[in-house]
mmCIF file of the N, C-alpha and C atoms, coordinates in Angstrom:
data_MODEL
# 
_entry.id   MODEL 
# 
loop_
_atom_site.group_PDB 
_atom_site.id 
_atom_site.type_symbol 
_atom_site.label_atom_id 
_atom_site.label_alt_id 
_atom_site.label_comp_id 
_atom_site.label_asym_id 
_atom_site.label_entity_id 
_atom_site.label_seq_id 
_atom_site.pdbx_PDB_ins_code 
_atom_site.Cartn_x 
_atom_site.Cartn_y 
_atom_site.Cartn_z 
_atom_site.occupancy 
_atom_site.B_iso_or_equiv 
_atom_site.pdbx_formal_charge 
_atom_site.auth_seq_id 
_atom_site.auth_comp_id 
_atom_site.auth_asym_id 
_atom_site.auth_atom_id 
_atom_site.pdbx_PDB_model_num 
ATOM 1   N N  . MET A 1 1  ? 98.860  124.978 119.969 1.00 0.00 ? 1  MET A N  1 
ATOM 2   C CA . MET A 1 1  ? 97.782  125.601 118.863 1.00 0.00 ? 1  MET A CA 1 
ATOM 3   C C  . MET A 1 1  ? 97.227  125.317 118.160 1.00 0.00 ? 1  MET A C  1 
ATOM 4   N N  . LYS A 1 2  ? 95.959  125.727 118.086 1.00 0.00 ? 2  LYS A N  1 
ATOM 5   C CA . LYS A 1 2  ? 94.938  125.271 117.127 1.00 0.00 ? 2  LYS A CA 1 
ATOM 6   C C  . LYS A 1 2  ? 94.717  125.646 115.881 1.00 0.00 ? 2  LYS A C  1 
ATOM 7   N N  . GLN A 1 3  ? 93.725  125.060 115.125 1.00 0.00 ? 3  GLN A N  1 
ATOM 8   C CA . GLN A 1 3  ? 94.173  125.525 113.683 1.00 0.00 ? 3  GLN A CA 1 
ATOM 9   C C  . GLN A 1 3  ? 93.049  124.787 113.008 1.00 0.00 ? 3  GLN A C  1 
ATOM 10  N N  . GLU A 1 4  ? 92.280  125.552 111.819 1.00 0.00 ? 4  GLU A N  1 
ATOM 11  C CA . GLU A 1 4  ? 91.276  124.626 110.871 1.00 0.00 ? 4  GLU A CA 1 
ATOM 12  C C  . GLU A 1 4  ? 92.297  124.675 109.688 1.00 0.00 ? 4  GLU A C  1 
ATOM 13  N N  . PHE A 1 5  ? 91.748  123.394 108.882 1.00 0.00 ? 5  PHE A N  1 
ATOM 14  C CA . PHE A 1 5  ? 92.321  123.395 107.656 1.00 0.00 ? 5  PHE A CA 1 
ATOM 15  C C  . PHE A 1 5  ? 91.164  122.823 106.361 1.00 0.00 ? 5  PHE A C  1 
ATOM 16  N N  . LYS A 1 6  ? 90.714  123.721 105.785 1.00 0.00 ? 6  LYS A N  1 
ATOM 17  C CA . LYS A 1 6  ? 89.401  123.626 104.818 1.00 0.00 ? 6  LYS A CA 1 
ATOM 18  C C  . LYS A 1 6  ? 89.905  122.443 103.583 1.00 0.00 ? 6  LYS A C  1 
ATOM 19  N N  . ILE A 1 7  ? 89.155  121.169 103.587 1.00 0.00 ? 7  ILE A N  1 
ATOM 20  C CA . ILE A 1 7  ? 89.890  120.325 102.587 1.00 0.00 ? 7  ILE A CA 1 
ATOM 21  C C  . ILE A 1 7  ? 89.077  120.696 101.402 1.00 0.00 ? 7  ILE A C  1 
ATOM 22  N N  . VAL A 1 8  ? 89.855  120.702 100.288 1.00 0.00 ? 8  VAL A N  1 
ATOM 23  C CA . VAL A 1 8  ? 89.170  120.853 98.776  1.00 0.00 ? 8  VAL A CA 1 
ATOM 24  C C  . VAL A 1 8  ? 88.957  119.549 98.208  1.00 0.00 ? 8  VAL A C  1 
ATOM 25  N N  . GLY A 1 9  ? 87.517  119.446 98.058  1.00 0.00 ? 9  GLY A N  1 
ATOM 26  C CA . GLY A 1 9  ? 87.249  117.615 97.351  1.00 0.00 ? 9  GLY A CA 1 
ATOM 27  C C  . GLY A 1 9  ? 86.746  116.898 99.149  1.00 0.00 ? 9  GLY A C  1 
ATOM 28  N N  . ASP A 1 10 ? 86.590  115.471 98.434  1.00 0.00 ? 10 ASP A N  1 
ATOM 29  C CA . ASP A 1 10 ? 86.309  114.839 99.974  1.00 0.00 ? 10 ASP A CA 1 
ATOM 30  C C  . ASP A 1 10 ? 86.986  114.255 100.985 1.00 0.00 ? 10 ASP A C  1 
ATOM 31  N N  . TYR A 1 11 ? 88.531  114.465 100.440 1.00 0.00 ? 11 TYR A N  1 
ATOM 32  C CA . TYR A 1 11 ? 89.341  114.170 101.512 1.00 0.00 ? 11 TYR A CA 1 
ATOM 33  C C  . TYR A 1 11 ? 90.953  114.840 101.028 1.00 0.00 ? 11 TYR A C  1 
ATOM 34  N N  . ILE A 1 12 ? 91.942  114.631 101.941 1.00 0.00 ? 12 ILE A N  1 
ATOM 35  C CA . ILE A 1 12 ? 93.263  115.048 101.421 1.00 0.00 ? 12 ILE A CA 1 
ATOM 36  C C  . ILE A 1 12 ? 94.344  113.866 101.976 1.00 0.00 ? 12 ILE A C  1 
ATOM 37  N N  . GLU A 1 13 ? 95.263  113.523 101.691 1.00 0.00 ? 13 GLU A N  1 
ATOM 38  C CA . GLU A 1 13 ? 95.873  112.373 102.077 1.00 0.00 ? 13 GLU A CA 1 
ATOM 39  C C  . GLU A 1 13 ? 96.883  113.457 103.102 1.00 0.00 ? 13 GLU A C  1 
ATOM 40  N N  . LEU A 1 14 ? 97.303  112.705 104.180 1.00 0.00 ? 14 LEU A N  1 
ATOM 41  C CA . LEU A 1 14 ? 98.016  112.791 105.378 1.00 0.00 ? 14 LEU A CA 1 
ATOM 42  C C  . LEU A 1 14 ? 99.472  113.638 105.110 1.00 0.00 ? 14 LEU A C  1 
ATOM 43  N N  . ILE A 1 15 ? 100.287 113.123 104.107 1.00 0.00 ? 15 ILE A N  1 
ATOM 44  C CA . ILE A 1 15 ? 101.427 113.922 103.489 1.00 0.00 ? 15 ILE A CA 1 
ATOM 45  C C  . ILE A 1 15 ? 101.426 115.099 102.903 1.00 0.00 ? 15 ILE A C  1 
ATOM 46  N N  . GLN A 1 16 ? 100.158 115.316 102.206 1.00 0.00 ? 16 GLN A N  1 
ATOM 47  C CA . GLN A 1 16 ? 99.982  116.168 101.476 1.00 0.00 ? 16 GLN A CA 1 
ATOM 48  C C  . GLN A 1 16 ? 99.069  117.711 102.466 1.00 0.00 ? 16 GLN A C  1 
ATOM 49  N N  . LEU A 1 17 ? 98.621  117.110 103.585 1.00 0.00 ? 17 LEU A N  1 
ATOM 50  C CA . LEU A 1 17 ? 98.386  117.843 104.402 1.00 0.00 ? 17 LEU A CA 1 
ATOM 51  C C  . LEU A 1 17 ? 99.526  118.522 105.111 1.00 0.00 ? 17 LEU A C  1 
ATOM 52  N N  . LEU A 1 18 ? 100.507 117.610 105.227 1.00 0.00 ? 18 LEU A N  1 
ATOM 53  C CA . LEU A 1 18 ? 101.624 118.136 106.278 1.00 0.00 ? 18 LEU A CA 1 
ATOM 54  C C  . LEU A 1 18 ? 102.890 119.240 105.412 1.00 0.00 ? 18 LEU A C  1 
ATOM 55  N N  . LYS A 1 19 ? 102.670 118.673 103.933 1.00 0.00 ? 19 LYS A N  1 
ATOM 56  C CA . LYS A 1 19 ? 103.079 119.943 103.242 1.00 0.00 ? 19 LYS A CA 1 
ATOM 57  C C  . LYS A 1 19 ? 102.451 121.132 103.120 1.00 0.00 ? 19 LYS A C  1 
ATOM 58  N N  . ALA A 1 20 ? 101.098 121.076 102.831 1.00 0.00 ? 20 ALA A N  1 
ATOM 59  C CA . ALA A 1 20 ? 100.081 122.288 102.450 1.00 0.00 ? 20 ALA A CA 1 
ATOM 60  C C  . ALA A 1 20 ? 100.461 123.424 103.665 1.00 0.00 ? 20 ALA A C  1 
ATOM 61  N N  . LEU A 1 21 ? 100.092 122.499 105.057 1.00 0.00 ? 21 LEU A N  1 
ATOM 62  C CA . LEU A 1 21 ? 100.597 123.563 106.257 1.00 0.00 ? 21 LEU A CA 1 
ATOM 63  C C  . LEU A 1 21 ? 102.084 124.122 106.569 1.00 0.00 ? 21 LEU A C  1 
ATOM 64  N N  . GLY A 1 22 ? 102.972 123.477 105.791 1.00 0.00 ? 22 GLY A N  1 
ATOM 65  C CA . GLY A 1 22 ? 104.873 123.762 105.870 1.00 0.00 ? 22 GLY A CA 1 
ATOM 66  C C  . GLY A 1 22 ? 105.151 123.122 106.933 1.00 0.00 ? 22 GLY A C  1 
ATOM 67  N N  . ILE A 1 23 ? 104.452 122.109 107.767 1.00 0.00 ? 23 ILE A N  1 
ATOM 68  C CA . ILE A 1 23 ? 105.160 121.263 108.355 1.00 0.00 ? 23 ILE A CA 1 
ATOM 69  C C  . ILE A 1 23 ? 106.107 120.371 108.336 1.00 0.00 ? 23 ILE A C  1 
ATOM 70  N N  . ALA A 1 24 ? 106.050 119.916 106.988 1.00 0.00 ? 24 ALA A N  1 
ATOM 71  C CA . ALA A 1 24 ? 107.081 119.492 106.332 1.00 0.00 ? 24 ALA A CA 1 
ATOM 72  C C  . ALA A 1 24 ? 107.890 119.908 104.739 1.00 0.00 ? 24 ALA A C  1 
ATOM 73  N N  . GLU A 1 25 ? 108.831 120.065 104.688 1.00 0.00 ? 25 GLU A N  1 
ATOM 74  C CA . GLU A 1 25 ? 109.365 120.729 103.611 1.00 0.00 ? 25 GLU A CA 1 
ATOM 75  C C  . GLU A 1 25 ? 109.377 119.963 102.367 1.00 0.00 ? 25 GLU A C  1 
ATOM 76  N N  . THR A 1 26 ? 109.232 118.622 102.240 1.00 0.00 ? 26 THR A N  1 
ATOM 77  C CA . THR A 1 26 ? 109.164 117.694 101.172 1.00 0.00 ? 26 THR A CA 1 
ATOM 78  C C  . THR A 1 26 ? 108.447 116.979 101.291 1.00 0.00 ? 26 THR A C  1 
ATOM 79  N N  . GLY A 1 27 ? 108.099 115.817 100.291 1.00 0.00 ? 27 GLY A N  1 
ATOM 80  C CA . GLY A 1 27 ? 107.286 114.648 100.403 1.00 0.00 ? 27 GLY A CA 1 
ATOM 81  C C  . GLY A 1 27 ? 108.102 113.784 101.382 1.00 0.00 ? 27 GLY A C  1 
ATOM 82  N N  . GLY A 1 28 ? 109.403 113.732 101.099 1.00 0.00 ? 28 GLY A N  1 
ATOM 83  C CA . GLY A 1 28 ? 110.143 112.393 102.250 1.00 0.00 ? 28 GLY A CA 1 
ATOM 84  C C  . GLY A 1 28 ? 110.326 113.168 103.306 1.00 0.00 ? 28 GLY A C  1 
ATOM 85  N N  . HIS A 1 29 ? 110.011 114.154 103.828 1.00 0.00 ? 29 HIS A N  1 
ATOM 86  C CA . HIS A 1 29 ? 110.194 114.813 105.110 1.00 0.00 ? 29 HIS A CA 1 
ATOM 87  C C  . HIS A 1 29 ? 108.600 114.568 105.532 1.00 0.00 ? 29 HIS A C  1 
ATOM 88  N N  . ALA A 1 30 ? 107.728 114.495 105.049 1.00 0.00 ? 30 ALA A N  1 
ATOM 89  C CA . ALA A 1 30 ? 106.447 114.045 105.257 1.00 0.00 ? 30 ALA A CA 1 
ATOM 90  C C  . ALA A 1 30 ? 106.316 112.379 105.576 1.00 0.00 ? 30 ALA A C  1 
ATOM 91  N N  . LYS A 1 31 ? 106.840 111.880 104.541 1.00 0.00 ? 31 LYS A N  1 
ATOM 92  C CA . LYS A 1 31 ? 107.253 110.452 105.097 1.00 0.00 ? 31 LYS A CA 1 
ATOM 93  C C  . LYS A 1 31 ? 107.369 110.255 106.613 1.00 0.00 ? 31 LYS A C  1 
ATOM 94  N N  . MET A 1 32 ? 108.574 110.934 106.831 1.00 0.00 ? 32 MET A N  1 
ATOM 95  C CA . MET A 1 32 ? 109.485 110.621 107.748 1.00 0.00 ? 32 MET A CA 1 
ATOM 96  C C  . MET A 1 32 ? 108.864 110.912 109.215 1.00 0.00 ? 32 MET A C  1 
ATOM 97  N N  . ILE A 1 33 ? 108.038 111.996 109.169 1.00 0.00 ? 33 ILE A N  1 
ATOM 98  C CA . ILE A 1 33 ? 107.471 112.489 110.190 1.00 0.00 ? 33 ILE A CA 1 
ATOM 99  C C  . ILE A 1 33 ? 106.565 111.690 110.552 1.00 0.00 ? 33 ILE A C  1 
ATOM 100 N N  . VAL A 1 34 ? 105.453 110.561 109.631 1.00 0.00 ? 34 VAL A N  1 
ATOM 101 C CA . VAL A 1 34 ? 104.506 110.121 109.551 1.00 0.00 ? 34 VAL A CA 1 
ATOM 102 C C  . VAL A 1 34 ? 105.126 108.657 110.336 1.00 0.00 ? 34 VAL A C  1 
ATOM 103 N N  . GLU A 1 35 ? 105.796 108.134 109.330 1.00 0.00 ? 35 GLU A N  1 
ATOM 104 C CA . GLU A 1 35 ? 106.895 106.910 110.132 1.00 0.00 ? 35 GLU A CA 1 
ATOM 105 C C  . GLU A 1 35 ? 107.637 107.250 111.266 1.00 0.00 ? 35 GLU A C  1 
ATOM 106 N N  . GLU A 1 36 ? 108.039 108.143 111.803 1.00 0.00 ? 36 GLU A N  1 
ATOM 107 C CA . GLU A 1 36 ? 108.433 108.412 113.248 1.00 0.00 ? 36 GLU A CA 1 
ATOM 108 C C  . GLU A 1 36 ? 107.120 108.057 114.258 1.00 0.00 ? 36 GLU A C  1 
ATOM 109 N N  . GLY A 1 37 ? 106.087 108.223 113.799 1.00 0.00 ? 37 GLY A N  1 
ATOM 110 C CA . GLY A 1 37 ? 104.569 108.043 114.763 1.00 0.00 ? 37 GLY A CA 1 
ATOM 111 C C  . GLY A 1 37 ? 104.340 109.381 115.527 1.00 0.00 ? 37 GLY A C  1 
ATOM 112 N N  . ASP A 1 38 ? 104.507 110.110 114.883 1.00 0.00 ? 38 ASP A N  1 
ATOM 113 C CA . ASP A 1 38 ? 104.747 111.663 115.247 1.00 0.00 ? 38 ASP A CA 1 
ATOM 114 C C  . ASP A 1 38 ? 103.012 112.085 115.102 1.00 0.00 ? 38 ASP A C  1 
ATOM 115 N N  . VAL A 1 39 ? 102.471 111.409 114.049 1.00 0.00 ? 39 VAL A N  1 
ATOM 116 C CA . VAL A 1 39 ? 100.964 112.293 113.780 1.00 0.00 ? 39 VAL A CA 1 
ATOM 117 C C  . VAL A 1 39 ? 100.079 111.441 114.721 1.00 0.00 ? 39 VAL A C  1 
ATOM 118 N N  . ILE A 1 40 ? 98.747  112.132 115.075 1.00 0.00 ? 40 ILE A N  1 
ATOM 119 C CA . ILE A 1 40 ? 97.987  111.787 115.932 1.00 0.00 ? 40 ILE A CA 1 
ATOM 120 C C  . ILE A 1 40 ? 96.778  111.817 115.034 1.00 0.00 ? 40 ILE A C  1 
ATOM 121 N N  . ARG A 1 41 ? 95.709  110.844 114.874 1.00 0.00 ? 41 ARG A N  1 
ATOM 122 C CA . ARG A 1 41 ? 94.802  111.153 114.381 1.00 0.00 ? 41 ARG A CA 1 
ATOM 123 C C  . ARG A 1 41 ? 93.649  110.725 115.079 1.00 0.00 ? 41 ARG A C  1 
ATOM 124 N N  . ASN A 1 42 ? 92.637  111.787 115.451 1.00 0.00 ? 42 ASN A N  1 
ATOM 125 C CA . ASN A 1 42 ? 91.471  111.454 116.088 1.00 0.00 ? 42 ASN A CA 1 
ATOM 126 C C  . ASN A 1 42 ? 91.349  110.328 117.426 1.00 0.00 ? 42 ASN A C  1 
ATOM 127 N N  . GLY A 1 43 ? 92.991  110.757 117.930 1.00 0.00 ? 43 GLY A N  1 
ATOM 128 C CA . GLY A 1 43 ? 93.376  110.489 119.220 1.00 0.00 ? 43 GLY A CA 1 
ATOM 129 C C  . GLY A 1 43 ? 94.200  108.815 118.861 1.00 0.00 ? 43 GLY A C  1 
ATOM 130 N N  . GLU A 1 44 ? 94.559  108.602 118.070 1.00 0.00 ? 44 GLU A N  1 
ATOM 131 C CA . GLU A 1 44 ? 95.383  107.364 117.789 1.00 0.00 ? 44 GLU A CA 1 
ATOM 132 C C  . GLU A 1 44 ? 96.606  107.513 116.616 1.00 0.00 ? 44 GLU A C  1 
ATOM 133 N N  . VAL A 1 45 ? 97.775  107.010 116.915 1.00 0.00 ? 45 VAL A N  1 
ATOM 134 C CA . VAL A 1 45 ? 98.656  107.185 116.239 1.00 0.00 ? 45 VAL A CA 1 
ATOM 135 C C  . VAL A 1 45 ? 98.552  106.975 114.754 1.00 0.00 ? 45 VAL A C  1 
ATOM 136 N N  . GLU A 1 46 ? 98.717  107.804 113.629 1.00 0.00 ? 46 GLU A N  1 
ATOM 137 C CA . GLU A 1 46 ? 98.545  107.473 112.248 1.00 0.00 ? 46 GLU A CA 1 
ATOM 138 C C  . GLU A 1 46 ? 99.848  107.004 111.543 1.00 0.00 ? 46 GLU A C  1 
ATOM 139 N N  . LEU A 1 47 ? 99.824  105.608 110.910 1.00 0.00 ? 47 LEU A N  1 
ATOM 140 C CA . LEU A 1 47 ? 101.105 105.392 110.417 1.00 0.00 ? 47 LEU A CA 1 
ATOM 141 C C  . LEU A 1 47 ? 101.028 105.226 108.890 1.00 0.00 ? 47 LEU A C  1 
ATOM 142 N N  . ARG A 1 48 ? 99.965  105.350 108.441 1.00 0.00 ? 48 ARG A N  1 
ATOM 143 C CA . ARG A 1 48 ? 99.839  105.528 106.735 1.00 0.00 ? 48 ARG A CA 1 
ATOM 144 C C  . ARG A 1 48 ? 99.815  106.770 106.158 1.00 0.00 ? 48 ARG A C  1 
ATOM 145 N N  . LYS A 1 49 ? 101.007 106.956 105.417 1.00 0.00 ? 49 LYS A N  1 
ATOM 146 C CA . LYS A 1 49 ? 101.744 108.088 104.907 1.00 0.00 ? 49 LYS A CA 1 
ATOM 147 C C  . LYS A 1 49 ? 100.237 108.682 104.353 1.00 0.00 ? 49 LYS A C  1 
ATOM 148 N N  . ARG A 1 50 ? 99.830  107.816 103.626 1.00 0.00 ? 50 ARG A N  1 
ATOM 149 C CA . ARG A 1 50 ? 98.362  108.230 102.250 1.00 0.00 ? 50 ARG A CA 1 
ATOM 150 C C  . ARG A 1 50 ? 97.065  108.210 103.183 1.00 0.00 ? 50 ARG A C  1 
ATOM 151 N N  . ALA A 1 51 ? 96.957  108.112 104.288 1.00 0.00 ? 51 ALA A N  1 
ATOM 152 C CA . ALA A 1 51 ? 95.814  108.179 104.659 1.00 0.00 ? 51 ALA A CA 1 
ATOM 153 C C  . ALA A 1 51 ? 94.613  109.119 104.353 1.00 0.00 ? 51 ALA A C  1 
ATOM 154 N N  . LYS A 1 52 ? 93.673  108.982 104.160 1.00 0.00 ? 52 LYS A N  1 
ATOM 155 C CA . LYS A 1 52 ? 92.446  109.668 103.832 1.00 0.00 ? 52 LYS A CA 1 
ATOM 156 C C  . LYS A 1 52 ? 92.085  110.754 104.764 1.00 0.00 ? 52 LYS A C  1 
ATOM 157 N N  . LEU A 1 53 ? 92.212  112.021 104.933 1.00 0.00 ? 53 LEU A N  1 
ATOM 158 C CA . LEU A 1 53 ? 91.802  112.726 105.965 1.00 0.00 ? 53 LEU A CA 1 
ATOM 159 C C  . LEU A 1 53 ? 90.481  113.165 105.141 1.00 0.00 ? 53 LEU A C  1 
ATOM 160 N N  . ILE A 1 54 ? 89.231  113.360 106.279 1.00 0.00 ? 54 ILE A N  1 
ATOM 161 C CA . ILE A 1 54 ? 88.358  113.735 105.853 1.00 0.00 ? 54 ILE A CA 1 
ATOM 162 C C  . ILE A 1 54 ? 87.594  114.919 106.960 1.00 0.00 ? 54 ILE A C  1 
ATOM 163 N N  . PRO A 1 55 ? 86.872  116.046 106.577 1.00 0.00 ? 55 PRO A N  1 
ATOM 164 C CA . PRO A 1 55 ? 86.575  116.709 107.230 1.00 0.00 ? 55 PRO A CA 1 
ATOM 165 C C  . PRO A 1 55 ? 85.682  116.107 108.953 1.00 0.00 ? 55 PRO A C  1 
ATOM 166 N N  . GLY A 1 56 ? 85.858  116.469 109.647 1.00 0.00 ? 56 GLY A N  1 
ATOM 167 C CA . GLY A 1 56 ? 86.074  116.045 111.113 1.00 0.00 ? 56 GLY A CA 1 
ATOM 168 C C  . GLY A 1 56 ? 87.128  115.398 111.746 1.00 0.00 ? 56 GLY A C  1 
ATOM 169 N N  . ASP A 1 57 ? 87.881  115.370 110.948 1.00 0.00 ? 57 ASP A N  1 
ATOM 170 C CA . ASP A 1 57 ? 88.856  114.634 111.607 1.00 0.00 ? 57 ASP A CA 1 
ATOM 171 C C  . ASP A 1 57 ? 89.944  115.431 112.448 1.00 0.00 ? 57 ASP A C  1 
ATOM 172 N N  . LYS A 1 58 ? 90.666  115.178 113.312 1.00 0.00 ? 58 LYS A N  1 
ATOM 173 C CA . LYS A 1 58 ? 91.366  115.889 114.265 1.00 0.00 ? 58 LYS A CA 1 
ATOM 174 C C  . LYS A 1 58 ? 92.709  115.068 114.460 1.00 0.00 ? 58 LYS A C  1 
ATOM 175 N N  . ILE A 1 59 ? 93.770  116.087 113.862 1.00 0.00 ? 59 ILE A N  1 
ATOM 176 C CA . ILE A 1 59 ? 95.179  116.199 113.653 1.00 0.00 ? 59 ILE A CA 1 
ATOM 177 C C  . ILE A 1 59 ? 96.026  116.515 114.767 1.00 0.00 ? 59 ILE A C  1 
ATOM 178 N N  . GLU A 1 60 ? 97.177  115.738 115.326 1.00 0.00 ? 60 GLU A N  1 
ATOM 179 C CA . GLU A 1 60 ? 97.920  116.663 116.510 1.00 0.00 ? 60 GLU A CA 1 
ATOM 180 C C  . GLU A 1 60 ? 98.927  116.165 116.018 1.00 0.00 ? 60 GLU A C  1 
ATOM 181 N N  . ILE A 1 61 ? 100.069 117.469 116.121 1.00 0.00 ? 61 ILE A N  1 
ATOM 182 C CA . ILE A 1 61 ? 101.776 116.666 115.852 1.00 0.00 ? 61 ILE A CA 1 
ATOM 183 C C  . ILE A 1 61 ? 101.991 117.849 116.974 1.00 0.00 ? 61 ILE A C  1 
ATOM 184 N N  . ASP A 1 62 ? 102.758 117.610 117.816 1.00 0.00 ? 62 ASP A N  1 
ATOM 185 C CA . ASP A 1 62 ? 103.809 117.988 118.550 1.00 0.00 ? 62 ASP A CA 1 
ATOM 186 C C  . ASP A 1 62 ? 102.591 119.077 119.516 1.00 0.00 ? 62 ASP A C  1 
ATOM 187 N N  . ASP A 1 63 ? 102.764 120.330 119.306 1.00 0.00 ? 63 ASP A N  1 
ATOM 188 C CA . ASP A 1 63 ? 101.492 121.227 120.118 1.00 0.00 ? 63 ASP A CA 1 
ATOM 189 C C  . ASP A 1 63 ? 100.660 121.738 119.223 1.00 0.00 ? 63 ASP A C  1 
ATOM 190 N N  . LEU A 1 64 ? 100.387 120.910 117.981 1.00 0.00 ? 64 LEU A N  1 
ATOM 191 C CA . LEU A 1 64 ? 99.849  121.805 117.010 1.00 0.00 ? 64 LEU A CA 1 
ATOM 192 C C  . LEU A 1 64 ? 98.312  120.670 116.633 1.00 0.00 ? 64 LEU A C  1 
ATOM 193 N N  . GLU A 1 65 ? 97.169  121.766 116.818 1.00 0.00 ? 65 GLU A N  1 
ATOM 194 C CA . GLU A 1 65 ? 95.851  120.819 116.881 1.00 0.00 ? 65 GLU A CA 1 
ATOM 195 C C  . GLU A 1 65 ? 95.366  121.108 115.467 1.00 0.00 ? 65 GLU A C  1 
ATOM 196 N N  . ILE A 1 66 ? 95.203  120.193 114.693 1.00 0.00 ? 66 ILE A N  1 
ATOM 197 C CA . ILE A 1 66 ? 94.769  120.591 113.303 1.00 0.00 ? 66 ILE A CA 1 
ATOM 198 C C  . ILE A 1 66 ? 92.800  120.252 113.310 1.00 0.00 ? 66 ILE A C  1 
ATOM 199 N N  . HIS A 1 67 ? 92.092  120.916 112.701 1.00 0.00 ? 67 HIS A N  1 
ATOM 200 C CA . HIS A 1 67 ? 90.656  120.677 112.642 1.00 0.00 ? 67 HIS A CA 1 
ATOM 201 C C  . HIS A 1 67 ? 90.242  120.555 111.435 1.00 0.00 ? 67 HIS A C  1 
ATOM 202 N N  . LEU A 1 68 ? 90.118  119.681 110.386 1.00 0.00 ? 68 LEU A N  1 
ATOM 203 C CA . LEU A 1 68 ? 89.628  119.680 109.226 1.00 0.00 ? 68 LEU A CA 1 
ATOM 204 C C  . LEU A 1 68 ? 88.073  119.728 109.106 1.00 0.00 ? 68 LEU A C  1 
ATOM 205 N N  . VAL A 1 69 ? 87.668  120.719 108.159 1.00 0.00 ? 69 VAL A N  1 
ATOM 206 C CA . VAL A 1 69 ? 86.558  121.044 107.622 1.00 0.00 ? 69 VAL A CA 1 
ATOM 207 C C  . VAL A 1 69 ? 86.099  121.188 106.332 1.00 0.00 ? 69 VAL A C  1 
# 
């Protein structure tokens, strides 16, 4: 499933994105998702919980594809 997410400001941190989309219920849950290597950013596993995501990034989690605009 594909989805777009509009960033307000210059960037959004990865764990904030996971919480905003409802993928993670809490900050701790978001950190666990990232630590387990479940997040793909632009084709590579992203293990930085506070990675600054910018417009143009593509995030993949399971069967969900998120395009940041």
